[in-house]
C-alpha positions in Angstrom: 24.8 4.9 -12.0 26.3 6.8 -9.1 27.7 4.8 -6.1 25.4 5.1 -3.1 26.6 6.1 0.4 27.3 2.8 2.2 25.3 3.9 5.3 22.3 4.6 3.1 22.7 1.4 1.1 22.8 -0.6 4.4 19.8 1.2 5.7 17.9 0.3 2.5 18.9 -3.4 2.7 17.9 -3.5 6.4 14.6 -1.8 5.7 13.7 -4.2 2.9 14.6 -7.2 5.1 12.7 -6.0 8.1 9.6 -5.0 6.2 9.4 -7.5 3.3 6.1 -8.9 4.6 4.5 -5.4 4.9 5.7 -4.5 1.4 4.3 -7.7 0.0 0.9 -7.1 1.8 0.7 -3.6 0.4 1.4 -4.7 -3.1 -1.1 -7.6 -2.7 -3.7 -5.1 -1.5 -3.5 -3.5 -5.0 -3.2 -6.4 -7.4 -4.9 -9.3 -5.5 -2.4 -11.8 -7.0 0.5 -13.4 -5.3 2.8 -13.5 -8.3 2.1 -10.0 -9.4 2.6 -8.7 -5.9 5.9 -10.4 -5.6 6.9 -9.0 -9.0 6.0 -5.5 -8.0 8.0 -5.7 -4.8 11.0 -7.1 -6.6 10.8 -4.4 -9.3 10.4 -1.7 -6.6 13.5 -3.0 -4.8 15.4 -2.9 -8.1 14.2 0.6 -8.8 15.1 1.6 -5.3 18.6 0.3 -5.8 18.9 2.1 -9.1 17.8 5.4 -7.5 19.4 5.0 -4.0 22.0 7.6 -4.9 19.2 10.3 -4.8 18.6 9.6 -1.1 20.7 11.7 1.2 19.4 10.7 4.7 19.2 7.1 5.9 16.3 7.9 8.3 14.0 8.5 5.2 14.7 5.2 3.6 11.4 3.6 4.6 9.2 6.5 3.5 11.2 6.9 0.3 10.8 3.2 -0.5 7.1 3.2 0.3 6.7 6.0 -2.3 8.5 3.8 -4.9 6.4 0.8 -4.0 3.1 2.7 -4.1 3.9 4.2 -7.4 4.8 0.7 -8.8 1.5 -0.6 -7.6 -0.5 2.2 -9.2 1.5 1.8 -12.4 0.7 -1.9 -12.4 -3.0 -1.1 -12.0 -3.0 1.4 -14.8 -1.1 -1.1 -17.0 -3.4 -4.0 -16.4 -6.6 -2.1 -15.7 -8.1 -4.9 -13.8 -9.5 -5.3 -10.4 -9.9 -8.9 -9.3 -12.1 -9.8 -6.4 -10.1 -11.7 -3.9 -10.8 -14.9 -2.0 -9.8 -14.4 1.7 -8.3 -17.8 1.7 -5.8 -16.7 -1.0 -4.6 -13.8 1.2 -1.0 -13.9 2.6 -0.7 -15.4 6.1 -1.4 -12.9 8.8 -3.4 -10.5 6.5 -6.7 -11.6 7.9 -7.8 -11.6 11.5 -9.6 -14.7 12.6 -12.4 -12.5 14.1 -13.3 -11.1 10.7 -15.8 -13.1 8.7 -15.3 -13.9 5.0 -18.3 -11.7 4.1 -17.0 -8.7 6.1 -13.6 -9.1 4.4 -15.2 -9.2 0.9 -17.4 -6.2 1.7 -14.4 -4.2 2.9 -12.4 -5.3 -0.2 -15.2 -4.2 -2.5 -15.5 -0.9 -0.6 -11.8 -0.3 -0.9 -11.9 -1.0 -4.6 -14.5 1.7 -5.0 -11.9 4.3 -4.0 -9.7 6.1 -6.4 -6.0 4.8 -6.2 -4.7 7.8 -4.2 -7.5 7.6 -1.6 -7.0 3.8 -1.4 -3.3 4.3 -0.8 -4.0 6.7 2.0 -6.4 4.3 3.7 -4.2 1.3 3.2 -1.1 3.1 4.5 -2.9 4.5 7.5 -4.9 1.5 8.7 -3.2 -1.5 7.2 0.4 -0.3 7.5 -0.2 1.9 10.6 1.7 4.8 9.1 1.5 8.4 10.5 -0.3 10.9 8.4 2.9 13.0 8.0 4.7 9.9 6.6 1.8 9.2 4.3 2.1 12.8 3.1 5.7 12.2 2.3 5.0 9.0 0.5 2.3 10.4 -1.8 4.0 13.8 -2.2 1.1 15.8 -0.7 0.8 18.2 2.2 -0.5 17.0 5.5 -3.9 18.9 5.3 -4.5 17.3 1.9 -3.9 13.9 3.2 -6.2 14.5 6.2 -9.0 15.7 3.8 -8.6 12.8 1.4 -8.6 10.3 4.3 -11.7 11.9 5.8 -13.5 11.8 2.4 -12.3 8.2 1.8 -13.6 7.1 5.2 -16.9 8.7 4.5 -17.2 6.9 1.2 -16.2 3.6 2.8 -18.8 4.2 5.5 -21.5 4.7 2.9 -20.4 1.7 0.9 -20.3 -0.6 3.9 -23.6 0.7 5.3 -25.1 -0.1 1.9 -23.8 -3.7 2.1 -25.0 -4.1 5.7 -28.5 -2.9 4.9 -28.7 -5.0 1.7 -28.3 -8.2 3.7 -31.1 -7.3 6.2 
């Protein structure tokens, strides 16, 4: 393993420390299990440290690590091939707004699970991690127009899914 540039290494450590809750929430949004999410983040950090020598610019650390983390989440889903409905009370602290009802949260969760992994990644990064579309494009390795198109299609699908849930209850 090649020795990383100290400035890049320090930027990576700072990024992980500053964003550990966000990274955990992202992993949790995929696997719906506290222990699995923690394992994924830990493994992603390990993989990041192993590959840090490939990064040349400290300003790209966060986007670079998001890509590692998202890939680790998708790999875990493929490996386990399970989607577990989540109880909002099991969600990490700060993941749920008090103004959102339990039913609304479960409807949103079900609708998100109906998306393919890449579309779900785009929606989660955009609306739950508040990332710019250009950064999302870097994370998933797609061009900006592709990300915009996939986001639009995913939002349309979510709208249909959520409208269906709303009308079922009336």
